[in-house]
C-alpha positions in Angstrom: 75.8 -171.3 -111.1 78.9 -172.7 -109.3 81.4 -174.0 -111.8 85.0 -175.4 -111.5 87.2 -174.4 -114.4 90.6 -176.0 -114.8 93.3 -174.6 -117.0 97.0 -174.1 -117.5 98.3 -170.8 -116.1 100.4 -169.9 -119.1 99.9 -167.3 -121.8 98.9 -170.0 -124.3 95.5 -169.8 -125.8 93.7 -172.4 -123.6 94.7 -170.8 -120.4 93.8 -167.3 -121.6 90.4 -168.4 -122.9 89.6 -170.4 -119.7 90.5 -167.5 -117.5 88.6 -164.9 -119.6 85.6 -167.2 -119.4 85.9 -167.4 -115.6 86.1 -163.6 -115.4 83.0 -163.1 -117.6 81.0 -165.6 -115.6 82.1 -163.9 -112.4 80.9 -160.6 -113.7 77.5 -162.1 -114.5 77.2 -163.2 -110.8 78.3 -166.8 -111.1 80.7 -168.4 -108.6 83.8 -169.9 -110.2 86.6 -172.1 -108.7 89.5 -171.6 -111.1 91.9 -174.6 -110.8 95.5 -174.6 -111.9 99.1 -175.3 -110.6 99.9 -171.6 -110.6 98.2 -168.3 -110.8 96.8 -167.9 -114.3 98.3 -165.1 -116.4 95.2 -162.9 -116.6 94.6 -163.2 -112.8 98.1 -161.8 -112.1 96.7 -158.3 -112.7 93.0 -158.8 -112.1 90.8 -160.5 -109.5 87.1 -160.8 -109.0 85.4 -161.6 -105.7 83.3 -164.4 -107.4 86.5 -166.2 -108.4 88.2 -168.6 -106.0 91.7 -169.7 -107.1 92.5 -173.3 -106.3 96.1 -174.5 -106.7 97.0 -178.1 -107.3 99.8 -179.2 -104.9 102.9 -180.4 -106.8 104.7 -183.0 -104.7 108.5 -183.5 -104.8 109.6 -187.2 -104.4 112.9 -188.7 -105.4 111.3 -191.6 -107.2 109.7 -189.2 -109.7 112.9 -187.2 -110.4 113.2 -188.3 -114.0 109.5 -188.4 -115.0 108.0 -185.6 -112.9 105.2 -185.7 -110.4 102.1 -187.7 -111.5 100.1 -184.5 -112.3 97.1 -186.4 -113.6 96.6 -188.0 -110.1 97.4 -184.8 -108.2 94.9 -182.8 -110.3 92.3 -185.6 -110.0 92.6 -185.5 -106.2 92.3 -181.7 -106.2 89.2 -181.8 -108.4 87.6 -184.5 -106.1 88.4 -182.4 -103.0 86.8 -179.3 -104.6 83.7 -181.4 -105.6 83.3 -182.7 -102.0 84.0 -179.5 -100.1 82.2 -177.0 -102.2 78.9 -176.7 -104.0 80.5 -176.8 -107.5 78.0 -178.3 -109.9 80.2 -179.0 -112.9 83.9 -179.3 -113.7 84.9 -177.6 -117.0 88.3 -178.7 -118.2 90.3 -176.6 -120.8 92.8 -178.6 -122.8 92.2 -182.3 -122.7 95.7 -183.4 -121.8 96.2 -184.5 -119.0 93.4 -183.0 -116.8 90.6 -184.5 -119.0 91.7 -187.8 -117.5 91.8 -186.2 -114.0 88.2 -185.0 -114.3 87.2 -188.5 -115.4 88.8 -190.0 -112.3 87.2 -187.2 -110.1 83.8 -188.2 -111.5 84.5 -191.8 -110.6 85.2 -190.7 -107.1 82.5 -188.1 -106.6 80.0 -188.5 -109.4 80.4 -184.8 -110.3 79.8 -184.2 -114.1 82.6 -182.8 -116.2 82.9 -181.1 -119.6 86.0 -180.7 -121.8 86.9 -177.9 -124.2 89.6 -179.1 -126.7 91.8 -176.3 -127.9 94.3 -177.5 -130.5 97.4 -179.5 -130.0 95.6 -181.6 -127.4 93.8 -183.0 -130.5 95.8 -182.6 -133.7 99.2 -183.3 -132.1 99.1 -184.9 -128.7 95.6 -186.3 -129.1 96.4 -188.5 -132.1 99.6 -189.9 -130.6 99.2 -193.6 -129.8 100.5 -192.8 -126.3 97.4 -190.7 -125.6 94.7 -191.5 -128.1 93.1 -194.6 -126.5 92.7 -193.0 -123.1 91.5 -189.7 -124.5 89.0 -191.4 -126.8 87.5 -193.2 -123.7 87.5 -190.0 -121.7 85.7 -188.0 -124.5 83.0 -190.6 -124.7 82.6 -190.6 -120.9 82.5 -186.8 -120.6 79.1 -185.1 -120.0 79.9 -182.5 -122.6 82.6 -181.9 -125.2 83.3 -178.6 -127.0 86.0 -177.0 -129.1 86.9 -173.5 -130.5 86.3 -173.8 -134.2 84.5 -175.8 -136.9 88.0 -176.9 -138.1 88.6 -178.4 -134.7 85.2 -180.0 -134.6 86.0 -181.8 -137.8 89.4 -182.9 -136.5 87.8 -184.5 -133.4 85.1 -186.2 -135.4 87.6 -187.7 -137.8 90.5 -188.5 -135.6 88.5 -189.8 -132.6 85.5 -191.3 -134.4 83.5 -189.1 -132.1 79.8 -189.2 -133.0 78.1 -187.6 -130.0 77.1 -184.0 -129.8 80.0 -181.6 -130.1 79.6 -177.8 -129.5 81.7 -175.0 -131.1 82.3 -171.9 -129.0 84.7 -169.3 -130.5 87.3 -167.8 -128.2 86.1 -164.9 -126.1 87.7 -161.5 -126.7 87.4 -158.7 -124.2 86.5 -155.8 -126.5 87.0 -153.2 -123.8 90.6 -154.4 -123.2 91.4 -154.9 -126.8 90.4 -151.7 -128.6 92.3 -149.2 -130.6 94.2 -146.7 -128.5 97.0 -144.1 -129.0 100.0 -146.2 -129.9 102.2 -143.5 -128.3 101.0 -144.9 -124.9 103.4 -147.8 -125.5 106.1 -148.0 -122.8 108.8 -148.2 -125.5 109.9 -145.9 -128.2 108.3 -146.7 -131.6 111.3 -146.2 -133.9 109.7 -146.5 -137.3 106.8 -144.8 -139.1 105.2 -148.1 -140.2 105.2 -151.3 -138.2 104.2 -154.9 -138.4 103.5 -157.0 -135.3 104.0 -160.7 -134.5 102.8 -162.1 -131.2 103.4 -165.8 -130.3 105.2 -168.2 -127.9 107.9 -168.7 -130.5 107.3 -172.5 -130.7 108.2 -174.1 -134.1 104.5 -174.4 -134.9 104.4 -170.5 -135.0 107.0 -170.5 -137.7 108.3 -167.1 -136.6 111.6 -167.1 -138.6 109.5 -167.1 -141.8 108.0 -163.8 -140.7 111.5 -162.3 -140.3 112.5 -163.5 -143.8 109.4 -162.0 -145.4 109.9 -158.8 -143.5 113.4 -158.5 -144.8 111.9 -158.3 -148.3 109.7 -155.4 -147.3 112.6 -153.5 -145.7 114.4 -153.5 -149.1 111.6 -151.3 -150.5 110.6 -149.5 -147.3 113.7 -149.1 -145.0 111.6 -147.1 -142.4 109.5 -150.1 -141.5 109.6 -151.9 -138.2 108.7 -155.4 -137.0 107.7 -155.7 -133.3 107.9 -159.3 -132.0 106.2 -160.1 -128.8 106.6 -163.2 -126.7 109.2 -165.7 -125.5 110.0 -169.2 -126.6 112.5 -171.6 -128.2 112.8 -169.9 -131.6 113.2 -166.3 -130.3 117.0 -166.6 -130.4 116.8 -168.0 -133.9 114.8 -165.0 -135.0 117.3 -162.6 -133.4 120.2 -164.3 -135.2 118.3 -164.3 -138.5 117.5 -160.6 -138.2 121.2 -159.9 -137.6 122.3 -162.1 -140.5 119.8 -160.4 -142.9 121.0 -157.0 -141.8 117.7 -155.8 -140.4 118.4 -155.9 -136.6 117.7 -152.2 -136.4 114.3 -152.8 -137.8 113.2 -155.6 -135.5 112.3 -155.1 -131.8 111.8 -158.0 -129.4 109.5 -157.2 -126.6 109.2 -160.4 -124.6 106.0 -161.3 -122.8 103.7 -158.3 -122.3 100.8 -157.8 -120.0 99.4 -154.8 -121.8 99.5 -155.5 -125.6 96.6 -153.4 -127.0 99.0 -150.4 -127.6 101.3 -152.7 -129.5 98.5 -154.0 -131.7 97.4 -150.5 -132.2 100.7 -149.3 -133.7 100.8 -151.9 -136.5 99.8 -151.8 -140.1 99.0 -155.5 -139.6 99.5 -158.5 -137.3 101.5 -161.2 -139.1 101.2 -165.0 -138.7 103.0 -167.8 -140.4 101.7 -170.7 -138.2 101.7 -174.2 -139.5 98.4 -174.7 -137.7 96.0 -172.7 -135.6 92.8 -174.0 -134.0 91.4 -170.5 -133.9 94.1 -167.8 -133.6 93.5 -165.8 -130.4 96.0 -163.1 -131.2 94.5 -162.6 -134.6 91.1 -161.8 -133.1 92.7 -159.6 -130.4 94.5 -157.6 -133.2 91.2 -157.3 -135.2 89.5 -156.0 -132.0 92.2 -153.2 -131.9 91.3 -152.3 -135.6 94.6 -153.8 -136.9 94.3 -156.1 -139.9 95.8 -159.5 -140.0 97.8 -161.4 -142.6 97.9 -165.1 -141.9 98.1 -168.5 -143.7 95.1 -170.4 -144.8 95.4 -173.2 -142.2 93.3 -174.6 -139.4 90.6 -172.3 -138.1 92.2 -169.1 -139.4 89.7 -168.7 -142.3 86.9 -168.7 -139.7 88.5 -165.6 -138.1 89.8 -163.7 -141.1 87.6 -162.8 -144.1 90.0 -162.4 -147.0 90.3 -158.9 -148.4 87.7 -157.7 -145.9 89.4 -157.5 -142.5 92.8 -159.0 -143.6 94.5 -161.3 -146.0 95.0 -165.1 -146.0 97.7 -166.7 -148.0 98.7 -170.2 -148.9 100.9 -171.6 -146.2 104.6 -171.1 -147.0 104.0 -168.7 -149.8 106.5 -165.9 -148.9 105.8 -164.0 -152.1 102.1 -163.6 -151.2 102.9 -162.6 -147.6 105.3 -160.0 -148.8 102.9 -158.7 -151.4 100.1 -158.2 -148.8 102.6 -156.5 -146.4 103.6 -154.1 -149.1 100.0 -153.4 -150.0 99.2 -152.4 -146.4 102.4 -150.4 -145.7 101.6 -148.2 -148.7 97.8 -147.8 -148.2 96.8 -146.3 -144.9 93.2 -146.0 -146.0 93.0 -149.7 -146.6 94.5 -150.4 -143.2 91.8 -148.2 -141.6 89.0 -149.8 -143.7 90.1 -153.3 -142.9 90.6 -152.4 -139.2 87.0 -151.2 -138.9 85.7 -154.4 -140.5 87.8 -156.5 -138.2 86.6 -154.7 -135.1 83.0 -155.1 -136.3 83.5 -158.9 -136.7 85.0 -159.4 -133.3 82.1 -157.4 -131.6 79.5 -159.4 -133.5 81.0 -162.9 -133.2 83.7 -163.1 -130.5 82.7 -160.7 -127.8 83.5 -162.2 -124.4 80.2 -161.7 -122.6 78.3 -163.2 -125.6 80.6 -166.2 -125.7 80.2 -166.7 -121.9 76.4 -166.7 -122.3 76.8 -169.5 -124.9 78.9 -171.5 -122.4 76.3 -170.9 -119.6 73.5 -172.3 -121.8 75.7 -175.3 -122.5 76.3 -175.9 -118.8 72.6 -175.7 -118.1 71.9 -178.2 -120.9 74.5 -180.6 -119.4 73.1 -180.3 -115.9 69.4 -180.6 -117.0 
């Protein structure tokens, strides 16, 4: 097949998922035109000959100084050019805002079919905003296919967009070769503490990272030789650094920034911690499970579809710091439980989220759309 996949180039879930899908399709012999405004994160260290990177040109014009370049139009023009100049059969858009609209315009110009995968905030935050909703609702109903990443998200779309057409669910693909348990000593930084917890996010308010620091401080009171490794960058990182200092646990908290190789970090944790206010799926949760590290996360969004409570991790009621602390203490004092849960987590990822298997599901969907 020849497919055009559009995504954001950042480390956010939609961009990672789209690029991983492109990689898996390329491995299976399909030709993929990957379209973005910059080199996607995963392609900065990996390229496949079946992947052609297509960059959207961002114009600079004084009139647009305060509002930014009209990216919807620029992306639509690029998609239309690709449709005309290549043998791409289908455009697959990851994250509905704003390129779902661009694909709709490209179809009006070239008649090329398009499909959209909604990932999260493009539905439950941006999508329901009156500034976006009427246009997105129209685009969804004009799309040749619509999918999302969890049953929770499917319900959100059906309820908030009154969408009654067929809607597919494809879980996020995990590269189980890349994300597997390895010797934590292979980390390129010194692991200072015997036991560690991990937090990986973009430090946006929705990730609620300061809550993690507060709960971790309770654990340190009972187990001083425990570390918290925080990976990522974002607006609330500084808040977390200040909070760790004010709570007197700065020596226990390590900030690693954005990492290309993260499997060693997952592998050195007793658990990955999440406190998100919402998650459509929870990509980092599944990555951690693939590395045989249990997860402790709130019972919100699609998280219960990823974590089986008391089997491969723990889910707690959102905002219940006492429960989060209790589960952290349980794992930090029971290495056999960590190992048992880790094995179960890896087993679930292999059986339900393995990247090649998810890519096959998408390919069947493409064939159905084009039939």
